[in-house]
PAZAPA-4460 file (N, C-alpha, C; in steps of 0.05 Angstrom, whole numbers, plus 32768, in hexadecimal, padded with zeros to 4 digits):
% residues 201
    n_x    n_y    n_z   ca_x   ca_y   ca_z    c_x    c_y    c_z   seq   type   mol
   7EFF   7F9C   82A0   7F10   7FA2   82B8   7F26   7F8D   82B9     1      R     A
   7F40   7F95   82BB   7F55   7F82   82BB   7F55   7F71   82D4     2      P     A
   7F5F   7F58   82D3   7F61   7F48   82EB   7F72   7F55   8300     3      P     A
   7F6C   7F4D   831A   7F7C   7F59   8330   7F99   7F52   832C     4      A     A
   7FAA   7F66   8332   7FC7   7F63   8330   7FD2   7F69   8315     5      G     A
   7FC2   7F6F   8300   7FCC   7F76   82E6   7FC5   7F92   82DF     6      R     A
   7FD8   7FA1   82D5   7FD4   7FBD   82CF   7FC1   7FBF   82B7     7      A     A
   7FB0   7FD3   82B6   7F9E   7FD7   829F   7FAE   7FDC   8285     8      P     A
   7FA2   7FD8   826F   7FAF   7FDC   8255   7FB3   7FC2   8247     9      G     A
   7FC4   7FC3   8232   7FC9   7FAB   8222   7FD6   7F95   8233    10      R     A
   7FD0   7F7C   822E   7FDF   7F67   823B   7FFD   7F69   8234    11      P     A
   800E   7F61   8246   802B   7F64   8242   8033   7F56   8228    12      R     A
   8029   7F3E   8224   8031   7F2E   820C   802B   7F3D   81F3    13      S     A
   8014   7F4B   81F2   800D   7F5A   81DA   801F   7F72   81D6    14      E     A
   8027   7F7F   81ED   8039   7F95   81EB   8054   7F8D   81E0    15      R     A
   805E   7F76   81E9   8077   7F6B   81E0   8076   7F64   81C3    16      V     A
   8060   7F57   81BB   805D   7F4F   819F   805D   7F68   818D    17      S     A
   804E   7F7C   8195   804D   7F95   8186   8069   7FA2   8184    18      R     A
   8078   7FA2   819A   8092   7FAD   819B   80A5   7F9F   8187    19      A     A
   80A2   7F85   8185   80B3   7F75   8173   80AC   7F7B   8156    20      I     A
   8093   7F7B   814F   808B   7F80   8133   8092   7F9D   812B    21      T     A
   808E   7FAF   813E   8095   7FCB   8138   80B3   7FCF   8135    22      E     A
   80C3   7FC0   8144   80E0   7FC1   8141   80E8   7FB7   8126    23      A     A
   80DC   7FA2   811C   80E3   7F97   8102   80DC   7FAC   80EC    24      A     A
   80C5   7FB9   80EF   80BE   7FCE   80DB   80D1   7FE6   80DC    25      L     A
   80D9   7FEE   80F4   80EB   8005   80F6   8106   7FFF   80EA    26      Q     A
   8110   7FE6   80ED   8129   7FDF   80E2   8128   7FE0   80C3    27      L     A
   8112   7FD6   80B8   810E   7FD8   809B   810D   7FF5   8092    28      L     A
   80FE   8005   80A1   80FC   8022   809A   8118   802F   809B    29      M     A
   8129   8025   80AD   8144   8031   80B0   8156   8028   8099    30      D     A
   814D   8016   8088   815D   800E   8071   816A   7FF3   8074    31      G     A
   8165   7FE5   8089   8170   7FCA   808D   8162   7FB7   8079    32      V     A
   8170   7FA9   8069   8164   7F97   8056   8159   7F7E   8065    33      S     A
   8146   7F71   8058   813A   7F59   8064   8150   7F44   8068    34      V     A
   8162   7F41   8055   8177   7F2C   8058   818A   7F33   806E    35      N     A
   818E   7F4D   8074   81A1   7F54   8089   8193   7F55   80A5    36      S     A
   8179   7F56   80A5   816B   7F57   80BE   816E   7F3D   80CE    37      L     A
   8172   7F3F   80E8   8176   7F28   80F8   8162   7F28   8110    38      S     A
   815E   7F10   811A   814D   7F0E   8133   815A   7F1E   8149    39      V     A
   8174   7F1D   814B   8182   7F2C   8160   817D   7F4A   815E    40      E     A
   817E   7F54   8146   817A   7F71   8142   815D   7F79   8148    41      A     A
   814A   7F69   8140   812E   7F6E   8146   8129   7F6F   8164    42      I     A
   8133   7F5A   8172   812F   7F58   818F   813D   7F70   819D    43      A     A
   8154   7F77   8194   8162   7F8D   81A1   8153   7FA7   819D    44      A     A
   8149   7FAD   8185   813A   7FC5   8180   8120   7FC5   8190    45      R     A
   8114   7FAE   8194   80FB   7FAC   81A4   8100   7FAD   81C2    46      A     A
   8119   7FAA   81CA   8120   7FAA   81E6   8117   7F90   81F5    47      G     A
   8118   7F7A   81E6   8111   7F60   81F2   8127   7F4C   81EC    48      V     A
   8126   7F35   81F9   8138   7F20   81F3   812F   7F0F   81DB    49      G     A
   8142   7F00   81CF   813A   7EF0   81B9   8125   7EDB   81C1    50      K     A
   8126   7ED2   81D9   8113   7EBE   81E2   80F6   7EC8   81E0    51      A     A
   80F2   7EE2   81E6   80D7   7EEE   81E4   80CE   7EED   81C8    52      A     A
   80E0   7EF2   81B5   80D8   7EF1   8198   80D2   7ED4   8190    53      L     A
   80E3   7EC1   8198   80DF   7EA5   818F   80C6   7E99   819D    54      Y     A
   80BD   7EA4   81B3   80A4   7E99   81BF   808C   7EA0   81AD    55      R     A
   808F   7EB4   819C   8079   7EBE   818C   807B   7EB6   816E    56      R     A
   8094   7EB5   8164   8098   7EAF   8148   80AF   7E9B   8145    57      W     A
   80AE   7E8A   8131   80C3   7E76   812E   80DC   7E81   8121    58      P     A
   80DA   7E97   8112   80F2   7EA2   8105   80ED   7EBF   80FC    59      N     A
   8101   7ECA   80F0   80FF   7EE7   80E8   80EA   7EEB   80D3    60      K     A
   80E8   7ED9   80C0   80D4   7EDC   80AB   80B8   7EDE   80B5    61      D     A
   80B2   7ECE   80CA   8097   7ECE   80D6   8092   7EE9   80E4    62      A     A
   80A6   7EF4   80F1   80A3   7F0E   80FD   809D   7F23   80E7    63      V     A
   80AC   7F22   80D2   80A9   7F36   80BC   808D   7F33   80AF    64      L     A
   8084   7F1B   80AC   806A   7F17   809F   8054   7F24   80B0    65      F     A
   8055   7F20   80CA   8041   7F2C   80DC   8044   7F4B   80DD    66      D     A
   805E   7F53   80DE   8063   7F70   80E0   8059   7F7F   80C7    67      A     A
   805F   7F74   80B0   8056   7F81   8097   8037   7F7F   8094    68      L     A
   802C   7F69   809D   800F   7F66   809C   8001   7F7B   80AC    69      G     A
   800E   7F85   80C1   8001   7F98   80D3   7FFF   7FB4   80C6    70      S     A
   800D   7FB9   80B0   800C   7FD3   80A4   7FFE   7FD3   8088    71      V     A
   7FF3   7FBC   8081   7FE4   7FBA   8068   7FCB   7FCA   806A    72      V     A
   7FC7   7FDC   8057   7FAF   7FED   8056   7F9D   7FE4   803F    73      E     A
   7F84   7FDE   8045   7F72   7FD7   802F   7F6C   7FF0   801E    74      P     A
   7F6A   7FEC   8004   7F66   8003   7FF2   7F49   800D   7FF4    75      P     A
   7F46   8026   7FEC   7F2A   8031   7FEB   7F1C   8024   7FD4    76      A     A
   7F02   801F   7FD7   7EF2   8013   7FC2   7EE3   8029   7FB3    77      G     A
   7EDB   8024   7F9A   7ECB   8038   7F8B   7EB1   803D   7F99    78      P     A
   7EA7   8055   7F97   7E8E   805C   7FA5   7E75   8056   7F94    79      R     A
   7E7A   804C   7F7B   7E63   8048   7F6A   7E58   8061   7F5E    80      G     A
   7E69   8075   7F5C   7E61   808F   7F50   7E67   808E   7F32    81      E     A
   7E67   80A4   7F25   7E6F   80A5   7F09   7E8B   809B   7F05    82      A     A
   7E91   8090   7EEE   7EAB   8083   7EE9   7EC2   8096   7EEF    83      M     A
   7EC0   80AE   7EE6   7ED6   80C2   7EEB   7EDA   80C6   7F09    84      R     A
   7EC4   80C8   7F18   7EC7   80CD   7F35   7ED3   80B5   7F43    85      D     A
   7ECB   809D   7F3B   7ED6   8085   7F47   7EF4   8082   7F40    86      D     A
   7EFC   8087   7F27   7F18   8086   7F20   7F28   809B   7F2F    87      L     A
   7F1D   80B2   7F32   7F2B   80C7   7F41   7F2F   80BF   7F5E    88      T     A
   7F1A   80B4   7F6A   7F1C   80AB   7F86   7F32   8096   7F89    89      T     A
   7F32   8082   7F77   7F45   806C   7F7A   7F62   8075   7F74    90      L     A
   7F65   8087   7F60   7F80   8091   7F5B   7F8A   80A3   7F71    91      L     A
   7F79   80B3   7F7C   7F81   80C4   7F93   7F8A   80B3   7FAB    92      A     A
   7F7B   809E   7FB0   7F83   808C   7FC6   7F9D   807E   7FC0    93      E     A
   7FA2   8076   7FA7   7FBB   806A   7F9F   7FD2   807E   7FA2    94      F     A
   7FCE   8096   7F9A   7FE2   80AB   7F9D   7FE9   80B0   7FBA    95      S     A
   7FD4   80B3   7FCB   7FD8   80B7   7FE7   7FE7   80A0   7FF4    96      R     A
   7FDF   8087   7FED   7FEC   806F   7FF8   800A   806F   7FF1    97      W     A
   8010   8074   7FD7   802C   8074   7FCF   803C   8089   7FDD    98      L     A
   8031   80A0   7FE1   8040   80B7   7FEC   8042   80B7   800A    99      A     A
   802E   80AC   8018   802C   80B0   8035   802C   8097   8046   100      E     A
   8026   8080   803B   8022   8069   804C   803C   805C   8053   101      S     A
   803C   8050   806B   8053   8041   8074   8057   8028   8063   102      R     A
   8042   801B   805C   8044   8002   804D   8051   8007   8031   103      S     A
   804B   801D   8024   8057   8023   800A   8075   8029   800D   104      A     A
   807D   8035   8023   8099   803B   8029   80A8   8021   802E   105      T     A
   809B   800E   803B   80A9   7FF5   8043   80AB   7FE2   802B   106      L     A
   8098   7FE3   8018   8098   7FCF   8003   80B2   7FCC   7FF4   107      L     A
   80BF   7FE2   7FEB   80D9   7FDF   7FDD   80EF   7FD2   7FEE   108      P     A
   80EC   7FD3   8008   8100   7FC6   8019   8100   7FA8   8017   109      R     A
   80EB   7F9D   800A   80E8   7F80   8008   80F2   7F75   7FEE   110      L     A
   80FD   7F85   7FDD   8104   7F7C   7FC2   8119   7F66   7FC2   111      L     A
   8129   7F64   7FD7   813E   7F4F   7FD7   8133   7F35   7FE1   112      D     A
   8119   7F34   7FE7   810C   7F1B   7FEF   80F3   7F18   7FDE   113      T     A
   80F5   7F0C   7FC6   80DF   7F0B   7FB3   80C5   7EFF   7FBE   114      P     A
   80C7   7EEB   7FCF   80AE   7EDF   7FD9   809F   7EF3   7FEB   115      E     A
   80AD   7F00   7FFD   80A1   7F14   800F   8097   7F2C   7FFF   116      L     A
   80A7   7F35   7FEC   809F   7F4B   7FDB   8086   7F44   7FCB   117      Y     A
   8085   7F2C   7FBF   806E   7F24   7FB0   8055   7F23   7FC1   118      G     A
   8057   7F18   7FD9   8040   7F15   7FEA   8034   7F30   7FF1   119      E     A
   8045   7F44   7FF7   803A   7F5D   8000   8034   7F70   7FE9   120      F     A
   8042   7F6D   7FD3   8039   7F7D   7FBC   801E   7F74   7FB2   121      S     A
   8018   7F5A   7FB4   7FFE   7F51   7FAD   7FE9   7F5C   7FC0   122      R     A
   7FF0   7F5E   7FD9   7FDC   7F67   7FED   7FD8   7F86   7FEB   123      A     A
   7FED   7F94   7FE4   7FED   7FB1   7FE5   7FE6   7FBE   7FCA   124      L     A
   7FF2   7FB4   7FB4   7FF0   7FC1   7F9A   7FDA   7FB6   7F89   125      I     A
   7FD9   7F9C   7F87   7FC6   7F8F   7F75   7FA9   7F97   7F7A   126      E     A
   7F9F   7F99   7F93   7F83   7FA1   7F97   7F7E   7FBD   7F8E   127      P     A
   7F92   7FCF   7F90   7F8E   7FEA   7F87   7F8C   7FEC   7F68   128      R     A
   7F9D   7FDD   7F5B   7F9D   7FDD   7F3E   7F83   7FCE   7F33   129      I     A
   7F7C   7FB9   7F41   7F64   7FAA   7F39   7F4B   7FBC   7F3C   130      T     A
   7F4A   7FCC   7F50   7F33   7FDE   7F54   7F30   7FF2   7F3D   131      G     A
   7F47   7FFD   7F34   7F47   800F   7F1E   7F3E   8001   7F04   132      I     A
   7F49   7FE9   7F00   7F42   7FD9   7EE8   7F24   7FD4   7EE8   133      R     A
   7F19   7FCD   7EFF   7EFC   7FC6   7F01   7EEB   7FDE   7EF9   134      D     A
   7EF3   7FF6   7F01   7EE3   800E   7EFA   7EE5   8012   7EDB   135      V     A
   7EFC   800E   7ED0   7EFF   8012   7EB3   7EEE   7FFD   7EA3   136      L     A
   7EEF   7FE4   7EAC   7EE0   7FCF   7E9F   7EC2   7FD5   7EA1   137      C     A
   7EB9   7FDF   7EB8   7E9D   7FE6   7EBC   7E96   7FFE   7EA9   138      A     A
   7EA9   8010   7EA5   7EA5   8026   7E93   7EA0   801D   7E76   139      G     A
   7EAF   8008   7E6E   7EAA   7FFD   7E53   7E8F   7FEF   7E52   140      V     A
   7E88   7FDF   7E66   7E6F   7FD1   7E66   7E57   7FE4   7E66   141      R     A
   7E59   7FFA   7E75   7E42   800C   7E78   7E42   8022   7E63   142      H     A
   7E55   8022   7E50   7E54   8035   7E3A   7E61   8050   7E41   143      G     A
   7E6F   8052   7E57   7E7D   806B   7E5D   7E97   806E   7E4D   144      S     A
   7EA3   8057   7E46   7EBB   8056   7E36   7EB5   8049   7E1B   145      L     A
   7EC4   8051   7E07   7EBF   8046   7DEC   7EC4   8027   7DED   146      V     A
   7EB5   8018   7DDD   7EB6   7FFB   7DDE   7ED2   7FEF   7DD9   147      P     A
   7EE1   7FFD   7DC7   7EFC   7FF2   7DC1   7F12   7FFD   7DD2   148      D     A
   7F0A   8008   7DE9   7F1E   8013   7DFC   7F30   7FFD   7E05   149      C     A
   7F4A   8002   7E05   7F5E   7FEF   7E0F   7F61   7FF4   7E2D   150      D     A
   7F54   7FE4   7E3C   7F54   7FE8   7E59   7F70   7FE5   7E65   151      V     A
   7F7F   7FD2   7E5B   7F9A   7FCE   7E66   7FAC   7FE6   7E62   152      D     A
   7FAA   7FF2   7E4A   7FBB   8009   7E44   7FB1   8021   7E55   153      V     A
   7F97   8025   7E57   7F8C   803B   7E66   7F94   8037   7E84   154      L     A
   7F93   801F   7E8E   7F9B   8019   7EAA   7FB8   8020   7EAE   155      L     A
   7FC9   8019   7E9B   7FE6   8020   7E9D   7FEA   803E   7E9D   156      T     A
   7FDB   804C   7E8D   7FDD   8069   7E8C   7FD6   8075   7EA7   157      M     A
   7FC0   806D   7EB3   7FB7   8078   7ECC   7FCB   8071   7EE3   158      L     A
   7FD1   8058   7EE6   7FE2   804F   7EFC   7FFE   805A   7EF8   159      V     A
   8008   8058   7EDF   8023   8062   7ED9   8027   8080   7EDF   160      G     A
   8012   808F   7ED9   8014   80AC   7EDE   8016   80B2   7EFC   161      A     A
   8007   80A3   7F0C   8009   80A7   7F29   8025   809F   7F33   162      V     A
   802E   8087   7F2A   8048   807E   7F33   805E   8092   7F2B   163      L     A
   805C   809D   7F13   8071   80B0   7F0A   8070   80C9   7F1B   164      T     A
   8059   80D4   7F20   8057   80ED   7F30   805F   80E9   7F4D   165      R     A
   8058   80D3   7F59   805C   80CF   7F75   8077   80C2   7F7B   166      V     A
   807D   80AC   7F6D   8096   809D   7F73   80AE   80AA   7F66   167      V     A
   80AB   80B5   7F4D   80C1   80C1   7F3F   80BF   80E0   7F41   168      V     A
   80B0   80E9   7F55   80AA   8106   7F57   80C2   8117   7F5A   169      G     A
   80D7   810B   7F67   80EF   811B   7F6B   80FF   8122   7F52   170      G     A
   80F8   8114   7F3C   8107   8119   7F23   80FA   812F   7F12   171      A     A
   80F0   8143   7F1F   80E6   815B   7F11   80C8   815C   7F0D   172      G     A
   80B9   8147   7F15   809C   8147   7F12   808F   8155   7F29   173      F     A
   809A   8152   7F41   808E   815E   7F58   8078   814C   7F64   174      G     A
   807F   813E   7F7A   806B   812C   7F86   8055   813D   7F93   175      A     A
   803D   8132   7F93   8026   8142   7F9E   8028   8144   7FBC   176      P     A
   8020   815B   7FC7   801D   815E   7FE4   8003   8151   7FEC   177      T     A
   7FFF   814A   8006   7FE7   813C   800E   7FCC   8146   8004   178      P     A
   7FC7   8161   8004   7FAD   8169   7FFB   7FA9   8167   7FDD   179      P     A
   7FBF   8162   7FCE   7FBE   8163   7FB1   7FB9   8148   7FA4   180      A     A
   7FB6   8133   7FB3   7FB3   8119   7FA7   7F9A   8117   7F95   181      H     A
   7F84   8121   7F9E   7F6C   8120   7F8E   7F6E   8132   7F75   182      R     A
   7F7A   8149   7F78   7F7D   815B   7F61   7F8F   814E   7F4C   183      A     A
   7FA4   8141   7F55   7FB6   8133   7F43   7FA7   811C   7F35   184      L     A
   7F98   810D   7F44   7F89   80F7   7F39   7F75   8101   7F24   185      A     A
   7F67   8116   7F2A   7F53   8121   7F17   7F60   812A   7EFD   186      A     A
   7F78   8136   7EFE   7F86   813E   7EE6   7F8F   8126   7ED6   187      R     A
   7F99   8111   7EE3   7FA1   80F9   7ED5   7F89   80EC   7EC7   188      I     A
   7F73   80E9   7ED6   7F5B   80DD   7ECA   7F52   80ED   7EB2   189      V     A
   7F51   8107   7EB5   7F48   8119   7E9F   7F58   8115   7E85   190      D     A
   7F72   8114   7E88   7F84   8111   7E70   7F82   80F5   7E65   191      H     A
   7F82   80E0   7E77   7F83   80C5   7E6D   7F69   80BD   7E5F   192      A     A
   7F52   80C8   7E67   7F39   80C0   7E5B   7F32   80CE   7E41   193      L     A
   7F41   80E3   7E3A   7F3B   80F1   7E22   7F3D   80DE   7E0A   194      R     A
   7F29   80DD   7DFA   7F28   80CB   7DE3   7F1E   80AF   7DE9   195      G     A
   7F1A   80AA   7E03   7F0F   808F   7E0B   7EF3   8090   7E14   196      H     A
   7EE9   80A8   7E1C   7ECE   80AA   7E27   7EBA   80AC   7E10   197      E     A
   7EA2   80A2   7E15   7E8C   80A5   7E02   7E80   80C0   7E06   198      V     A
   7E7D   80D0   7DF1   7E72   80EB   7DF4   7E55   80EA   7DFC   199      A     A
   7E4E   80FB   7E0E   7E31   80FC   7E17   7E20   8106   7E00   200      A     A
   7E09   80F8   7DFC   7DF7   8100   7DE6   7DE4   8116   7DEF   201      S     A
***
């Protein structure tokens, strides 16, 4: 129950903080580069004064760090099923994230600031690629893949195929629609694993 004299709902300071971080994200989504973004523009989009921003963050970079952190999505983990099923699940999630998530849309906007781009590409991309690599390495250890399988090349084939279809989809490949992410992932896994799997005895 809120204290007497205060309206129910989020505390005002939290609402203002959320408005500021959301304003920073919206400006990036509108195509404003990080270098061109200003505290004045963020405050104006949020409908607050600069003093409200500076009470919460020391500078623009700190606002952006918290704003971008708020849209980081943890990747799906393997379910511990058969190797093919786990690879399909992870690739489908990667495809969906690339095509539909706000964080994937925002990431290229950070290219002109290498430190910020590096920080969030490590948070967003590396865990997804590491998860796929882990499933492939487990496949070699457990005998699902041939012992001399080049995991790095196979990983590049899997991840590169998703990037090509989703990110470069407009160049004649056709990006997948939302229901098609798992079907696309299954096709990629099927083709990439040919010649690498150990035949069932």
